[in-house]
C-alpha positions as CSV (number, residue, x, y, z in Angstrom):
1,M,-67.9,71.8,24.6
2,I,-65.9,68.7,25.6
3,C,-64.8,68.2,29.2
4,V,-62.1,65.6,30.0
5,H,-61.6,64.5,33.7
6,V,-58.5,62.3,34.3
7,Q,-58.3,60.1,37.4
8,P,-55.7,57.5,38.3
9,E,-58.0,54.6,37.5
10,M,-60.0,56.0,34.5
11,T,-60.5,58.9,32.2
12,Q,-64.0,60.4,31.7
13,I,-65.1,62.4,28.7
14,A,-68.3,64.5,28.7
15,L,-69.9,66.1,25.7
16,L,-72.0,69.2,26.5
17,E,-74.5,71.1,24.4
18,G,-74.9,74.3,26.3
19,R,-75.1,73.1,29.9
20,T,-76.8,69.8,28.9
21,L,-74.8,66.6,29.1
22,V,-75.4,64.6,25.9
23,E,-72.7,61.9,25.8
24,H,-70.3,60.4,28.3
25,Y,-67.4,58.0,27.8
26,I,-65.2,56.1,30.2
27,S,-61.7,54.8,29.4
28,R,-59.7,52.5,31.6
29,Q,-56.3,50.9,31.3
30,S,-58.0,47.5,31.5
31,D,-60.0,48.3,28.4
32,D,-57.3,47.1,26.0
33,D,-59.0,43.7,25.9
34,T,-62.6,44.9,25.7
35,Q,-62.7,48.4,24.1
36,I,-61.2,47.3,20.7
37,D,-63.7,48.7,18.3
38,G,-61.9,49.9,15.2
39,N,-58.7,47.9,15.8
40,I,-57.2,45.9,12.9
41,Y,-55.8,42.4,13.4
42,R,-54.2,39.6,11.6
43,G,-56.3,36.7,12.8
44,R,-56.3,33.0,12.5
45,V,-59.5,31.1,11.8
46,Q,-60.1,28.6,14.6
47,N,-63.2,26.9,13.3
48,V,-66.0,27.4,10.8
49,L,-69.7,26.7,11.7
50,P,-71.7,26.3,8.5
51,G,-75.0,26.1,10.5
52,M,-74.3,29.5,12.0
53,E,-72.8,30.9,8.8
54,A,-70.0,32.2,10.9
55,A,-66.3,31.6,11.7
56,F,-64.5,32.0,15.1
57,V,-61.2,33.8,14.7
58,D,-58.3,34.0,17.1
59,I,-57.1,37.7,17.2
60,G,-55.1,37.4,20.4
61,T,-57.8,38.5,22.8
62,P,-59.2,36.3,25.7
63,K,-62.3,35.4,23.6
64,N,-62.3,34.4,20.0
65,A,-64.0,36.9,17.7
66,V,-66.8,36.1,15.3
67,L,-66.7,36.7,11.5
68,Y,-70.2,36.3,9.9
69,H,-70.8,35.2,6.4
70,G,-71.9,38.7,5.2
71,D,-68.7,40.3,6.5
72,V,-66.3,38.0,4.6
73,R,-64.5,39.5,1.5
74,W,-64.3,37.0,-1.2
75,D,-62.9,36.6,-4.8
76,A,-64.7,34.2,-7.1
77,E,-61.3,33.0,-8.4
78,D,-60.0,32.2,-4.9
79,E,-63.1,30.2,-4.0
80,E,-62.6,26.5,-3.6
81,G,-63.9,24.8,-6.7
82,G,-63.5,27.9,-8.9
83,P,-66.0,30.6,-9.8
84,A,-69.6,30.0,-8.9
85,K,-72.9,31.8,-9.2
86,G,-73.9,33.9,-6.2
87,Q,-72.3,34.2,-2.8
88,P,-70.5,31.0,-1.8
89,R,-71.0,29.3,1.5
90,I,-68.7,30.3,4.4
91,E,-67.0,26.9,4.5
92,Q,-65.9,27.5,0.9
93,M,-64.4,30.8,1.7
94,L,-62.7,30.1,5.0
95,K,-60.8,27.1,6.4
96,P,-59.4,26.5,10.0
97,G,-55.9,27.7,10.3
98,Q,-56.3,30.3,7.5
99,T,-54.9,33.8,8.2
100,V,-57.3,36.7,7.7
101,L,-56.9,40.5,7.9
102,C,-59.9,41.9,9.8
103,Q,-61.3,44.8,11.8
104,V,-63.4,44.9,14.9
105,T,-66.8,46.4,14.4
106,K,-68.3,45.6,17.8
107,N,-66.6,45.2,21.2
108,P,-67.0,42.0,23.1
109,I,-70.0,42.3,25.4
110,G,-70.8,39.8,28.2
111,A,-70.3,36.3,27.0
112,K,-70.1,37.3,23.3
113,G,-66.8,37.8,21.6
114,A,-66.0,40.8,19.3
115,R,-67.6,41.0,15.9
116,L,-65.3,41.3,12.9
117,T,-65.4,42.4,9.3
118,Q,-62.9,42.0,6.4
119,E,-64.1,45.3,4.9
120,V,-61.4,47.3,6.6
121,S,-61.8,51.1,6.9
122,L,-59.5,53.8,8.3
123,P,-61.2,56.9,9.6
124,G,-59.4,60.3,9.3
125,R,-60.4,63.8,10.2
126,F,-62.4,64.5,7.0
127,V,-62.6,61.1,5.1
128,V,-62.7,57.4,5.7
129,L,-60.4,55.3,3.6
130,V,-61.7,51.9,2.5
131,P,-58.7,50.0,1.1
132,N,-59.1,47.7,-1.9
133,S,-62.7,48.8,-2.4
134,S,-64.9,50.7,-4.8
135,A,-66.8,52.3,-1.9
136,Y,-67.6,56.0,-2.5
137,G,-69.9,58.2,-0.6
138,I,-70.5,61.7,1.0
139,S,-72.2,62.3,4.3
140,K,-76.0,62.8,3.9
141,R,-75.9,65.4,6.7
142,L,-74.2,67.8,4.3
143,D,-76.3,70.1,2.0
144,D,-76.5,69.5,-1.7
145,S,-74.2,72.4,-2.7
146,E,-71.5,71.2,-0.3
147,R,-71.8,67.6,-1.4
148,K,-71.4,68.8,-5.0
149,R,-68.2,70.8,-4.1
150,L,-66.7,67.9,-2.2
151,R,-67.5,65.4,-4.9
152,K,-65.3,67.3,-7.3
153,I,-62.4,67.4,-4.8
154,V,-62.8,63.7,-3.9
155,D,-62.7,62.6,-7.6
156,A,-59.3,64.3,-7.8
157,V,-57.8,63.0,-4.5
158,R,-59.2,59.5,-4.4
159,P,-56.4,56.9,-4.5
160,E,-56.7,54.4,-7.3
161,G,-58.0,51.0,-6.2
162,H,-59.3,52.3,-2.9
163,G,-62.6,53.7,-1.7
164,L,-63.3,57.0,0.1
165,I,-66.2,58.1,2.2
166,V,-66.4,61.9,3.1
167,R,-67.4,62.7,6.7
168,T,-69.7,65.5,7.9
169,A,-66.6,67.1,9.4
170,A,-65.4,67.8,5.8
171,A,-67.9,70.7,5.5
172,G,-65.9,73.7,4.5
173,A,-62.6,71.8,4.2
174,S,-60.2,72.8,1.4
175,A,-58.9,70.5,-1.3
176,E,-55.5,70.7,0.4
177,E,-56.9,69.5,3.8
178,L,-58.6,66.6,2.1
179,Q,-55.5,65.7,0.2
180,N,-53.4,65.7,3.3
181,D,-55.9,63.5,5.1
182,V,-56.0,61.0,2.3
183,E,-52.2,60.9,2.2
184,L,-51.9,60.3,5.9
185,L,-54.5,57.4,5.7
186,M,-52.7,55.9,2.7
187,D,-49.4,55.9,4.6
188,R,-51.1,54.2,7.6
189,W,-52.7,51.6,5.4
190,Q,-49.4,50.7,3.6
191,T,-47.8,50.2,7.0
192,I,-50.6,47.9,8.2
193,A,-50.6,45.9,4.9
194,A,-46.8,45.4,5.1
195,E,-47.0,44.4,8.8
196,A,-49.8,41.9,8.0
197,L,-47.4,39.9,5.7
198,K,-44.8,39.4,8.4
199,G,-45.9,36.2,10.0
200,Q,-48.9,33.9,10.4
201,G,-50.1,34.1,14.0
202,P,-52.7,36.5,15.5
203,K,-51.4,40.0,15.9
204,L,-52.7,43.5,16.5
205,L,-51.7,45.6,13.4
206,Y,-53.4,48.9,14.2
207,R,-54.9,50.2,17.5
208,E,-57.4,53.0,17.5
209,P,-56.0,56.1,19.5
210,A,-56.9,56.8,23.1
211,A,-60.5,57.4,23.8
212,T,-60.0,61.2,24.3
213,V,-58.3,61.5,20.9
214,R,-60.8,59.3,19.3
215,V,-63.8,61.3,20.6
216,I,-62.1,64.6,19.5
217,R,-61.4,63.1,16.0
218,E,-65.1,62.2,15.7
219,E,-66.6,65.3,17.3
220,L,-64.5,68.4,17.3
221,N,-65.5,71.0,14.7
222,R,-66.1,74.7,14.5
223,E,-69.3,74.4,16.5
224,Y,-67.4,73.5,19.7
225,R,-66.2,76.4,21.7
226,A,-63.7,74.5,23.9
227,V,-62.1,71.2,24.9
228,M,-61.2,71.5,28.6
229,I,-58.7,68.9,29.9
230,D,-57.6,68.7,33.6
231,D,-54.5,66.7,33.0
232,R,-51.3,68.3,31.7
233,A,-49.9,65.3,29.8
234,L,-53.2,64.5,28.1
235,F,-53.7,68.2,27.3
236,E,-50.3,68.3,25.5
237,E,-51.1,65.1,23.6
238,V,-54.5,66.3,22.4
239,R,-53.2,69.8,21.6
240,A,-50.5,68.2,19.4
241,Y,-53.0,66.0,17.6
242,V,-55.4,68.9,16.9
243,G,-52.5,71.1,15.8
244,A,-51.6,68.4,13.3
245,V,-55.0,67.7,11.8
246,N,-57.0,70.9,12.5
247,P,-54.6,73.8,13.3
248,E,-57.3,76.5,13.2
249,L,-59.0,74.8,16.2
250,V,-55.9,74.2,18.3
251,D,-56.6,77.3,20.5
252,R,-59.9,75.8,21.6
253,V,-58.0,73.0,23.5
254,E,-57.5,74.4,27.0
255,Y,-55.9,73.2,30.2
256,Y,-58.1,73.2,33.3
257,D,-55.7,73.7,36.1
258,R,-57.0,71.9,39.2
259,E,-54.6,73.8,41.4
260,T,-55.9,77.3,40.6
261,E,-59.6,76.4,39.9
262,S,-62.0,76.4,42.9
263,L,-64.0,73.4,41.7
264,P,-63.2,70.1,40.0
265,I,-63.9,70.3,36.2
266,F,-67.1,68.1,36.4
267,E,-68.6,70.1,39.2
268,R,-67.7,73.4,37.5
269,F,-69.6,72.4,34.4
270,H,-72.5,70.6,36.2
271,V,-71.5,67.2,34.7
272,H,-71.6,65.2,38.0
273,E,-75.2,66.0,38.9
274,Q,-76.4,65.1,35.4
275,L,-74.4,61.9,35.4
276,H,-75.9,60.8,38.6
277,K,-79.4,61.4,37.2
278,A,-78.5,59.4,34.1
279,L,-77.9,56.4,36.4
280,D,-81.4,56.6,37.8
281,R,-84.2,54.3,36.7
282,K,-86.7,57.2,36.6
283,V,-86.3,60.4,34.6
284,Y,-88.5,63.4,35.3
285,L,-89.9,65.5,32.4
286,P,-90.1,69.3,32.7
287,S,-93.9,69.4,32.7
288,G,-94.3,66.8,35.5
289,G,-94.3,63.5,33.5
290,S,-91.7,60.8,33.7
291,L,-89.9,58.0,32.0
292,V,-89.0,54.7,33.6
293,I,-86.1,52.8,31.9
294,D,-85.6,49.1,32.5
295,R,-83.2,46.8,30.7
296,T,-83.7,43.1,30.2
297,E,-81.6,40.4,28.5
298,A,-83.5,40.8,25.2
299,L,-84.3,44.5,25.1
300,T,-84.6,47.8,26.9
301,V,-88.1,49.0,27.9
302,I,-89.0,52.7,28.4
303,D,-92.4,53.5,30.0
304,V,-93.9,57.0,29.6
305,N,-96.1,58.3,32.4
306,T,-98.0,61.6,32.8
307,G,-97.2,61.7,36.6
308,K,-98.0,65.3,37.8
309,N,-98.7,66.6,34.3
310,V,-102.5,67.0,34.4
311,G,-102.8,69.5,31.5
312,T,-105.3,72.3,31.0
313,T,-107.6,71.4,28.2
314,N,-108.5,67.7,27.6
315,L,-107.0,64.3,28.1
316,E,-106.0,63.8,24.4
317,E,-104.1,67.1,24.3
318,T,-102.5,66.4,27.7
319,V,-101.3,63.0,26.6
320,Y,-100.1,64.3,23.2
321,R,-98.0,67.1,24.8
322,N,-96.6,64.7,27.3
323,N,-95.6,62.2,24.6
324,L,-93.9,64.9,22.5
325,E,-91.9,65.9,25.5
326,A,-91.1,62.3,26.2
327,A,-89.9,61.6,22.6
328,E,-87.3,64.4,22.9
329,E,-86.1,63.1,26.3
330,V,-86.0,59.4,25.2
331,A,-83.6,60.4,22.3
332,R,-81.4,62.2,24.7
333,Q,-81.4,59.4,27.3
334,L,-80.5,56.7,24.6
335,R,-77.5,58.8,23.5
336,L,-76.4,59.7,27.1
337,R,-76.8,56.2,28.5
338,D,-75.5,54.6,25.2
339,I,-78.3,52.1,25.2
340,G,-78.1,49.7,22.2
341,G,-80.0,46.8,20.8
342,I,-83.8,46.5,20.7
343,I,-85.7,49.2,22.5
344,V,-89.5,49.3,23.1
345,I,-91.1,52.6,24.1
346,D,-94.5,52.5,25.7
347,F,-96.0,55.9,25.0
348,I,-99.4,56.8,26.6
349,D,-102.3,55.8,24.3
350,M,-103.5,58.5,21.9
351,E,-106.8,58.2,20.1
352,I,-106.0,60.4,17.2
353,R,-103.9,58.9,14.5
354,E,-102.4,62.2,13.5
355,N,-101.1,62.7,17.0
356,R,-99.4,59.3,17.0
357,D,-97.7,60.2,13.7
358,K,-96.5,63.5,15.0
359,V,-95.0,61.9,18.1
360,G,-93.3,59.3,15.9
361,S,-91.9,62.1,13.7
362,A,-90.7,64.0,16.8
363,L,-88.8,60.9,18.0
364,R,-87.1,60.4,14.6
365,S,-86.2,64.1,14.4
366,A,-84.7,64.0,17.9
367,L,-82.7,60.8,17.0
368,A,-81.3,62.5,13.9
369,R,-78.8,64.3,16.1
370,D,-77.5,60.9,17.3
371,K,-74.5,59.7,15.2
372,T,-75.2,56.1,16.2
373,R,-77.4,54.4,13.6
374,T,-81.0,53.9,14.7
375,Q,-84.1,52.4,13.0
376,V,-87.6,53.4,14.3
377,F,-91.0,51.9,13.4
378,D,-94.4,53.5,13.6
379,I,-96.4,53.7,16.8
380,S,-98.6,50.6,17.1
381,E,-102.3,50.6,18.1
382,L,-101.1,49.8,21.6
383,G,-99.0,52.9,21.7
384,L,-95.7,51.0,21.5
385,V,-92.7,52.1,19.4
386,E,-90.2,49.4,18.4
387,M,-86.7,50.6,17.5
388,T,-83.1,49.6,17.3
389,R,-79.9,51.4,18.1
390,K,-76.6,50.0,17.0
391,R,-74.7,48.5,20.0
392,V,-71.0,49.0,19.8
393,S,-70.0,49.1,23.5
394,E,-71.6,48.4,26.8
395,G,-73.8,51.1,28.1
396,L,-73.2,53.8,30.7
397,I,-74.7,51.9,33.6
398,E,-72.8,48.7,32.7
399,S,-69.5,50.6,32.5
400,V,-69.9,51.9,36.1
401,S,-71.5,49.0,37.8
402,S,-71.2,45.3,38.5
403,T,-73.9,42.6,39.1
404,C,-75.1,42.3,42.7
405,E,-73.5,39.2,44.3
406,V,-76.5,38.6,46.5
407,C,-79.5,38.8,44.1
408,A,-77.5,38.2,40.8
409,G,-79.0,41.2,39.3
410,R,-82.7,40.4,39.9
411,G,-83.2,43.1,42.5
412,I,-85.7,41.1,44.6
413,V,-85.7,39.2,47.9
414,F,-87.9,36.1,48.1
415,V,-90.0,35.4,51.2
416,P,-89.9,31.9,52.6
417,I,-92.5,29.6,51.0
418,D,-91.5,26.4,52.7
419,E,-92.0,25.3,56.3
């Protein structure tokens, strides 16, 4: 289920599987400048850096956004100097002062500006429209028979000259539902394209909907038993949205009345206690082991310990069982804490190669439930797993904390070493 808790200063959205908290989002009014993933802008190129193969683009936000060489759309005929073999250099495709249509793929984080692409895409309930593209695809999470059925429908409803990607949520959707989704997205794109031609300066052309609506668009399907919202205005907005795009699920959007309920929504569904645990450095495993999660500038490190887990047979079996349990919990914590970038997991050393392979497989299997893209490498001889998880926004801890003004985030106090 999805629980939404509205406060004056922020809105919190919790995704639960059973009683277990699996994802948590925070939305604030001040996020308009930082939570811009998915927004489409008309930008103006400020400067092009050939040595970085990137251009800095003014999109009207406090920090210029970055457009890398691989994210630039180009036409051989438009390239300076005429058609050439292979991909041209970025300074041949972009010039300072040039106007570009672009979409944010990564929010600004820390000192880094937002990341852009010119491969614009508009997500709908069942499909993603990729304007002026030949892109075509169907979610790999769907089984073969469903993919075959959807392929026939998509071939019929796909707009000429535009790409379509079918989402996992399209499972069981009718041809009419897909057609309606495509028409809605085409109308939206035509509005954006027309607006982009009206002027030259930086301008926001399309803003992704509010965080709650966005999460529901991405997540809500027949598997969810309810969406509980404790604010009347937001409840009405979400109910209207679901009624428009997925009428059969509209009855699952429910209002949680704070006046009549004995407990606040996050206490009623045990979200608060799980959220506080997700902010701890140490995570305890059911059998007595633990994880210790530390973040650094370059990467996040997760250390696996046996702790009180002493096993019953032999050391190898104890370690193997502990690591299997840890693999499942690591995947959950990465998703819950929204940890991105490079991650190194220090599993306890296992002598048997087969056991190492099984733990690696268990980790990949657990991560398969995570919609955020991950890449996992095999366990090394030292028991380390290197992996990456796509970073789109700041993590959970960063969103509810600020750097200590006394120690500047180092968390240590130095003893005097001079006289």
